C-alpha positions as CSV (number, residue, x, y, z in Angstrom):
1,M,206.5,-85.9,36.3
2,A,203.8,-83.3,36.8
3,K,203.1,-82.3,40.3
4,K,199.6,-83.1,41.5
5,P,197.6,-80.3,43.1
6,W,197.3,-82.5,46.3
7,A,200.9,-83.5,46.5
8,G,201.3,-82.0,50.0
9,R,199.1,-84.8,51.6
10,F,200.8,-87.8,49.8
11,T,204.3,-89.4,50.1
12,E,204.0,-91.7,47.0
13,A,203.6,-90.9,43.3
14,T,200.4,-91.7,41.5
15,S,200.8,-95.2,39.8
16,K,200.9,-94.7,35.9
17,S,198.1,-97.3,35.8
18,V,195.8,-95.1,38.0
19,E,196.6,-91.8,35.9
20,R,195.6,-93.8,32.6
21,Y,192.4,-95.1,34.4
22,T,191.4,-91.8,36.1
23,E,192.4,-89.2,33.3
24,S,189.6,-87.3,31.4
25,I,191.8,-85.1,29.3
26,S,191.4,-87.1,26.3
27,Y,187.8,-86.1,26.1
28,D,187.1,-82.9,28.4
29,K,189.7,-81.1,26.6
30,R,186.8,-79.8,24.3
31,L,185.7,-77.8,27.3
32,W,188.9,-75.6,26.9
33,R,187.4,-72.5,25.8
34,Y,184.6,-72.6,28.6
35,D,187.4,-73.2,31.2
36,I,189.4,-70.5,30.2
37,E,186.4,-68.1,30.0
38,G,185.2,-69.0,33.6
39,S,188.9,-68.6,34.8
40,I,189.0,-65.1,33.3
41,A,185.7,-64.1,34.9
42,H,186.9,-65.7,38.4
43,A,190.4,-63.7,38.1
44,R,188.7,-60.4,37.3
45,M,186.4,-61.0,40.4
46,L,189.2,-61.8,42.7
47,A,190.9,-58.6,41.8
48,K,187.8,-56.7,42.4
49,Q,187.3,-58.2,45.8
50,G,190.8,-57.3,46.8
51,I,191.4,-61.1,47.3
52,I,194.4,-60.8,44.7
53,A,196.2,-57.7,43.3
54,K,194.8,-56.2,40.2
55,K,198.3,-56.6,38.6
56,E,198.1,-60.3,39.3
57,S,194.8,-60.6,38.0
58,G,195.8,-58.8,34.6
59,C,198.8,-61.3,34.5
60,I,196.5,-63.9,34.9
61,V,194.1,-62.8,32.3
62,K,196.9,-62.2,29.8
63,G,198.3,-65.5,30.4
64,L,195.0,-67.4,30.0
65,K,194.5,-65.5,26.7
66,E,198.0,-66.9,25.4
67,V,196.9,-70.2,26.5
68,Y,193.6,-69.8,24.7
69,R,195.4,-68.9,21.4
70,E,197.8,-71.9,21.5
71,I,195.0,-74.2,21.9
72,D,193.0,-72.7,19.3
73,E,195.9,-72.8,16.8
74,G,196.5,-76.5,17.6
75,R,200.0,-75.7,19.3
76,F,199.1,-76.9,23.1
77,V,200.3,-80.3,24.0
78,F,197.8,-81.8,26.7
79,S,199.2,-84.1,29.3
80,E,197.6,-87.3,30.8
81,E,199.5,-86.8,33.8
82,L,197.6,-83.7,34.6
83,E,194.4,-85.6,34.4
84,D,191.9,-83.0,33.2
85,I,191.5,-79.8,31.2
86,H,191.5,-77.5,34.4
87,M,194.9,-78.8,35.5
88,N,196.2,-78.9,32.1
89,I,195.4,-75.1,31.8
90,E,196.5,-74.2,35.2
91,S,199.7,-75.7,34.7
92,A,200.4,-74.0,31.6
93,L,199.5,-70.7,33.2
94,I,201.8,-71.1,36.2
95,E,204.6,-72.1,33.6
96,K,204.0,-68.8,31.7
97,I,203.5,-66.2,34.5
98,G,204.9,-67.9,37.7
99,D,203.6,-67.8,41.2
100,A,200.6,-65.5,40.1
101,G,199.1,-68.5,38.2
102,G,198.9,-70.3,41.5
103,K,196.5,-67.8,42.9
104,L,193.9,-68.5,40.1
105,H,192.4,-71.3,42.1
106,T,191.7,-69.2,45.1
107,A,188.2,-69.6,46.2
108,R,187.3,-72.3,43.9
109,S,187.5,-76.1,43.5
110,R,187.7,-78.3,40.5
111,N,184.3,-79.4,41.7
112,D,182.5,-76.0,41.0
113,Q,184.9,-75.5,38.0
114,V,183.8,-78.5,36.2
115,A,180.2,-77.6,37.1
116,L,180.6,-74.2,35.5
117,D,182.4,-75.5,32.5
118,I,179.6,-77.9,31.8
119,R,177.1,-75.3,32.1
120,L,178.8,-73.0,29.6
121,Y,179.1,-75.8,27.3
122,L,175.3,-76.7,27.6
123,R,174.2,-73.4,27.0
124,A,176.4,-73.0,23.8
125,E,175.2,-76.5,22.5
126,T,171.6,-75.8,23.3
127,D,171.8,-72.8,21.5
128,E,173.1,-74.3,18.5
129,I,170.7,-77.2,18.5
130,C,167.9,-74.7,18.9
131,G,169.2,-73.0,15.7
132,L,169.1,-76.3,13.9
133,L,165.8,-77.2,15.0
134,L,164.5,-73.8,13.6
135,G,166.1,-74.8,10.2
136,L,164.4,-78.1,10.3
137,E,161.0,-76.5,11.0
138,K,161.4,-74.0,8.2
139,K,162.2,-76.9,5.8
140,L,159.4,-78.9,6.8
141,A,156.9,-75.7,6.6
142,D,158.4,-74.8,3.3
143,T,158.1,-78.4,1.9
144,A,154.2,-78.5,3.2
145,E,153.8,-75.4,1.1
146,D,155.8,-76.7,-2.0
147,Y,153.7,-79.9,-2.3
148,F,150.5,-78.3,-1.0
149,G,147.3,-80.0,-2.3
150,I,148.7,-83.5,-2.5
151,I,146.5,-86.1,-0.6
152,V,148.1,-89.1,1.1
153,P,146.6,-92.1,3.3
154,G,146.5,-91.2,6.8
155,Y,147.1,-94.3,8.8
156,T,146.2,-95.5,12.2
157,H,147.7,-99.0,13.5
158,T,149.8,-99.1,10.2
159,Q,146.7,-99.4,8.5
160,R,145.0,-97.0,5.8
161,A,142.6,-94.8,7.9
162,Q,141.3,-91.5,6.3
163,P,142.9,-89.3,3.6
164,V,144.9,-86.4,4.7
165,L,146.8,-83.6,2.9
166,L,150.6,-84.5,2.6
167,S,151.3,-80.8,4.1
168,H,149.1,-81.7,7.0
169,H,151.4,-85.0,7.7
170,L,154.5,-83.0,7.3
171,M,153.2,-80.3,9.7
172,A,152.6,-82.9,12.1
173,Y,156.4,-83.3,12.4
174,A,156.8,-79.6,12.3
175,Q,154.7,-79.3,15.4
176,M,156.6,-81.9,17.2
177,F,159.9,-80.3,16.5
178,E,158.6,-76.8,17.5
179,R,158.0,-78.5,21.0
180,D,161.4,-80.1,21.1
181,R,162.8,-76.8,20.5
182,E,160.7,-75.3,23.1
183,R,161.7,-78.0,25.8
184,F,165.4,-77.1,24.9
185,T,164.8,-73.5,25.3
186,D,162.9,-73.8,28.7
187,A,166.0,-76.0,29.8
188,L,168.2,-73.1,29.5
189,K,166.4,-71.5,32.4
190,R,168.0,-74.1,34.7
191,I,171.2,-74.7,32.7
192,N,172.1,-70.7,32.9
193,I,172.6,-70.6,36.4
194,L,176.2,-70.0,37.8
195,P,177.6,-72.7,40.2
196,L,181.2,-71.1,40.5
197,G,181.8,-70.0,44.2
198,A,180.5,-73.3,45.7
199,C,183.9,-74.5,46.0
200,A,184.4,-78.0,47.1
201,L,180.8,-78.1,48.7
202,A,180.7,-75.6,51.5
203,G,181.4,-72.1,49.7
204,T,184.5,-70.0,51.1
205,S,185.3,-67.8,53.9
206,L,186.8,-65.3,51.3
207,P,184.8,-62.3,50.4
208,I,183.9,-63.4,46.8
209,D,181.1,-61.6,44.6
210,R,179.4,-64.6,42.8
211,A,176.7,-62.0,41.2
212,Y,179.6,-60.2,39.5
213,V,180.8,-63.5,38.0
214,A,177.5,-64.3,36.7
215,E,177.1,-60.9,35.3
216,L,180.5,-61.2,33.4
217,L,179.4,-64.8,32.0
218,E,175.8,-63.6,31.3
219,F,174.2,-66.2,33.7
220,D,170.7,-65.4,34.8
221,G,171.4,-66.1,38.4
222,V,173.4,-67.8,41.1
223,S,172.7,-71.1,42.6
224,E,171.6,-70.9,46.2
225,N,172.9,-73.9,47.8
226,S,176.6,-74.9,47.6
227,I,176.2,-78.5,48.0
228,D,173.5,-78.8,45.3
229,S,175.7,-76.6,43.1
230,V,178.5,-79.3,42.8
231,S,176.6,-82.5,43.4
232,D,174.1,-82.8,40.7
233,R,174.0,-83.2,36.9
234,D,170.1,-82.8,36.6
235,A,170.9,-80.1,33.9
236,V,172.8,-82.7,31.8
237,I,170.2,-85.2,32.4
238,E,167.7,-82.7,31.2
239,F,169.4,-81.9,28.2
240,L,169.7,-85.8,27.4
241,S,166.1,-86.0,28.0
242,C,165.3,-83.2,25.5
243,S,167.5,-84.9,23.1
244,S,166.1,-88.2,23.6
245,L,162.6,-86.9,23.0
246,M,163.7,-85.1,19.9
247,M,165.3,-88.2,18.5
248,I,162.3,-90.0,18.9
249,H,160.5,-87.6,16.5
250,I,163.5,-87.9,14.1
251,S,163.4,-91.7,14.3
252,R,159.5,-91.7,13.4
253,I,159.9,-89.4,10.4
254,A,163.0,-91.6,9.3
255,E,161.1,-94.7,9.6
256,E,158.3,-93.3,7.3
257,L,160.8,-91.9,4.9
258,I,162.2,-95.7,4.7
259,L,158.6,-97.2,4.3
260,W,157.6,-94.6,1.8
261,S,160.6,-95.1,-0.4
262,S,160.0,-98.7,-0.6
263,E,158.5,-100.4,-3.7
264,E,155.5,-101.4,-1.8
265,F,154.8,-97.9,-0.9
266,S,156.5,-95.9,-3.6
267,F,155.5,-92.6,-2.3
268,I,158.7,-90.7,-2.6
269,E,161.9,-90.7,-4.2
270,I,165.1,-90.0,-2.1
271,S,167.9,-88.2,-3.8
272,D,170.7,-90.4,-4.7
273,A,173.0,-88.0,-2.6
274,Y,171.2,-89.3,0.6
275,T,171.1,-93.0,-0.3
276,T,173.6,-95.9,-1.0
277,G,173.8,-98.9,-2.8
278,S,174.5,-102.7,-2.1
279,S,177.8,-104.1,-2.4
280,I,176.3,-107.3,-4.3
281,M,173.1,-106.3,-5.7
282,P,173.5,-103.7,-8.4
283,Q,169.7,-102.6,-8.5
284,K,169.5,-101.6,-4.7
285,K,169.0,-98.1,-3.6
286,N,169.0,-98.1,0.1
287,P,167.7,-95.4,2.6
288,D,170.8,-96.0,4.7
289,V,171.1,-92.4,5.9
290,A,167.4,-92.5,7.4
291,E,168.2,-96.0,8.8
292,L,171.3,-94.4,10.8
293,M,169.2,-91.7,12.1
294,R,166.6,-94.5,13.3
295,G,169.7,-96.4,14.8
296,K,171.4,-93.4,16.4
297,T,168.3,-92.8,18.4
298,G,169.1,-95.8,20.4
299,R,172.5,-94.4,21.0
300,V,171.1,-91.1,22.5
301,F,168.6,-93.1,24.5
302,G,171.7,-95.2,26.1
303,N,173.5,-91.8,27.0
304,L,170.4,-90.6,28.9
305,V,170.2,-94.0,30.7
306,S,173.9,-94.0,31.6
307,L,173.5,-90.5,33.2
308,L,170.4,-91.7,35.1
309,T,172.1,-94.8,36.3
310,L,175.4,-92.9,37.2
311,M,173.4,-90.4,39.5
312,K,170.7,-92.6,41.0
313,G,172.6,-93.6,44.0
314,L,175.2,-91.0,44.8
315,P,175.6,-89.4,48.4
316,L,176.1,-85.8,48.7
317,S,178.1,-83.9,47.4
318,Y,180.7,-84.5,44.7
319,N,181.7,-88.1,43.8
320,R,184.3,-89.0,41.2
321,D,181.6,-91.0,39.6
322,M,180.5,-87.7,37.9
323,Q,183.5,-87.6,35.8
324,E,181.6,-90.1,33.6
325,D,179.1,-87.6,32.5
326,K,181.1,-85.9,29.8
327,E,181.4,-88.6,27.4
328,P,177.6,-89.5,27.0
329,L,176.9,-85.6,27.2
330,F,179.5,-84.9,24.2
331,D,178.5,-88.0,22.2
332,T,174.7,-86.8,22.3
333,C,175.7,-83.3,21.3
334,D,177.8,-84.7,18.3
335,T,175.0,-87.1,17.3
336,V,172.1,-84.7,17.6
337,K,173.6,-81.9,15.7
338,A,174.9,-84.1,12.8
339,T,171.4,-85.8,12.8
340,L,169.6,-82.5,12.5
341,N,171.7,-81.2,9.9
342,I,171.5,-84.3,7.4
343,L,167.9,-84.7,8.0
344,T,167.3,-81.0,7.1
345,E,169.4,-81.5,3.9
346,M,167.8,-84.8,3.1
347,L,164.3,-83.3,3.1
348,G,165.4,-80.9,0.3
349,G,166.2,-83.8,-1.9
350,I,162.9,-85.8,-1.7
351,A,160.4,-86.0,-4.7
352,F,156.9,-86.9,-3.6
353,K,155.0,-89.2,-6.1
354,R,151.6,-87.4,-6.3
355,E,149.8,-89.9,-8.3
356,K,150.9,-93.0,-6.3
357,M,150.1,-91.1,-3.0
358,E,146.6,-90.2,-4.2
359,S,145.5,-93.4,-5.7
360,S,146.6,-95.0,-2.3
361,A,144.7,-92.3,-0.5
362,G,141.2,-93.2,-1.9
363,A,141.8,-97.0,-1.5
364,A,140.9,-99.4,1.4
365,F,137.4,-97.7,2.0
366,S,139.2,-94.7,3.4
367,T,136.2,-92.6,3.4
368,A,133.8,-94.7,5.2
369,T,134.0,-92.4,8.3
370,D,132.4,-89.7,5.7
371,I,129.5,-92.0,5.3
372,A,128.9,-92.3,8.9
373,E,129.2,-88.5,9.2
374,Y,126.6,-88.2,6.4
375,L,124.1,-90.2,8.5
376,V,124.8,-88.3,11.5
377,R,123.8,-85.0,9.4
378,C,120.5,-87.0,8.4
379,G,119.8,-87.4,12.1
380,L,120.9,-91.0,12.8
381,P,122.9,-91.3,16.2
382,F,126.7,-92.1,15.5
383,R,126.7,-95.4,17.1
384,K,124.0,-96.5,14.6
385,A,125.5,-94.7,11.8
386,H,128.8,-96.5,12.5
387,E,127.2,-99.9,12.5
388,L,125.4,-99.2,9.4
389,T,128.6,-97.8,7.7
390,G,130.3,-101.2,8.6
391,K,127.7,-103.2,7.0
392,I,128.2,-101.1,4.1
393,V,131.6,-101.7,3.8
394,R,131.2,-105.4,4.3
395,Y,128.7,-105.5,1.5
396,A,131.1,-103.9,-0.8
397,I,133.9,-106.2,0.1
398,D,131.7,-109.1,-0.7
399,K,130.7,-107.7,-4.1
400,G,134.4,-106.6,-4.8
401,K,133.5,-102.9,-5.1
402,T,134.8,-99.6,-3.9
403,L,132.3,-97.2,-2.0
404,T,132.4,-95.1,-5.1
405,E,131.4,-98.1,-7.3
406,L,128.2,-98.9,-5.2
407,T,124.9,-97.6,-6.9
408,P,122.3,-95.6,-5.6
409,E,120.1,-98.3,-5.0
410,E,122.8,-100.4,-3.1
411,Y,123.1,-97.3,-0.7
412,S,119.2,-96.9,-0.5
413,F,118.9,-100.5,0.2
414,H,120.9,-100.1,3.4
415,S,119.4,-96.8,4.4
416,P,116.6,-94.6,2.9
417,L,118.3,-91.8,4.3
418,I,121.1,-92.1,1.7
419,G,120.7,-90.1,-1.3
420,S,122.7,-89.6,-4.5
421,D,124.4,-86.7,-3.0
422,I,126.3,-89.4,-0.9
423,Y,128.9,-89.4,-3.8
424,S,129.9,-86.0,-3.1
425,C,131.3,-87.1,0.3
426,I,133.2,-90.3,-0.4
427,D,136.0,-89.5,-2.7
428,A,139.3,-88.4,-1.1
429,T,139.3,-84.9,-2.3
430,A,135.9,-84.2,-0.8
431,S,136.7,-86.1,2.4
432,V,140.0,-84.0,3.0
433,K,138.0,-80.7,2.2
434,A,135.2,-81.6,4.5
435,K,137.6,-81.9,7.6
436,N,137.2,-78.1,8.4
437,S,137.4,-78.5,12.1
438,F,140.2,-76.6,13.8
439,G,143.5,-78.3,13.4
440,G,141.8,-80.6,10.8
441,T,143.2,-81.6,7.3
442,S,141.2,-79.4,4.9
443,P,143.1,-77.1,2.8
444,E,141.8,-74.0,4.5
445,M,142.7,-75.3,8.0
446,V,146.2,-76.5,6.8
447,K,146.8,-73.1,5.1
448,G,146.2,-71.5,8.3
449,Q,148.2,-73.7,10.2
450,I,151.3,-73.3,8.0
451,A,150.8,-69.4,8.2
452,R,150.7,-69.3,12.0
453,F,153.5,-71.7,12.1
454,K,155.8,-69.7,9.9
455,K,154.8,-66.4,12.0
456,R,155.9,-68.0,15.2
457,L,159.2,-69.1,13.4
458,R,159.8,-65.4,12.6
459,T,159.1,-64.0,16.2
């Protein structure tokens, strides 16, 4: 049976059922490379400060690198009895180099050790997710350029509202994902702080150099309060919050792809490579991939709520409850990265149906606001223009006509201010072209938006 690090205090062996219940090695073993990376830096600092001999530090570093290779090559056997990744690695090190390996844990605790491992892990995962978000943003901007000029219905309350450029619609999501990437990047400022050296909660009487460890591990700073260093997981919660916000945006675009690919909309055709069929209905082509994106959003939300609930009532400082932070974190990382990858791929396999989109864009009186703005330019107060346009729409509905089918006489009957030039305002193309305010949907504005966006992506 493996010897516990606290064995000196206890007279009975740990129950097998307790070992099974309390182990975390089954999932925290994915932290192995970060645990070894942090331990190597710690060993070098101990030697630099004269706390252990340089020769001992060299043996420790060499032994840790051997353990690294064994794990990396799949030759390492993890033990449930040793509970977690920290004790598995330390035990293997002691077995390799003897008593010198037992000096590695000098001036640290598993409390600050796991805090370090998680921050190293979060830093690497955040960098990878930011790279995937960047790829998604580029794909959306490229797609907006490739399909520039197509007009689609813009919606409010799931009702046709005003015509917009498809490119403008796609760039709305690009802007959302850019903010998501900015949030992750900003979170790195709080993630990239070294907690090692806090020890169990009070620091140490030994002359450690935390700034040196921070330098070796490329941290931007050192935590200032040893209790805080080991007792919070706000960096994890912030990461899960950023992930949840990002998944909201993914779920929204997934929902639109689902709707747009339906027969009722028929705006897009999703590639067969990113759809599935029915086990009973031969004709079906289901947007299952997008549906799973929408579904996995709830999974990420659940992970965030799990961590919020976990931490909400914990007294200072470290509590074993905090072991439960890892599975929601790991699951979120896996889910987010897989979803970003598949969404970016899927966008490249979507065909947009221009004729159907543009015929829908000009229907349902979607240019009524352009009549109201026409009347404003004629000097009518907007509220009166709005009311008058509503009456014109009601009249057209009663007559079974569209706005473009109303005659000049019918328009002038409602207001002598309306001349024959009204027809240059009320088709979808003219409506889109007229929306030339900054951030609007006119071709000029959207081209500028895409250009600025792509320039930001390059910097």
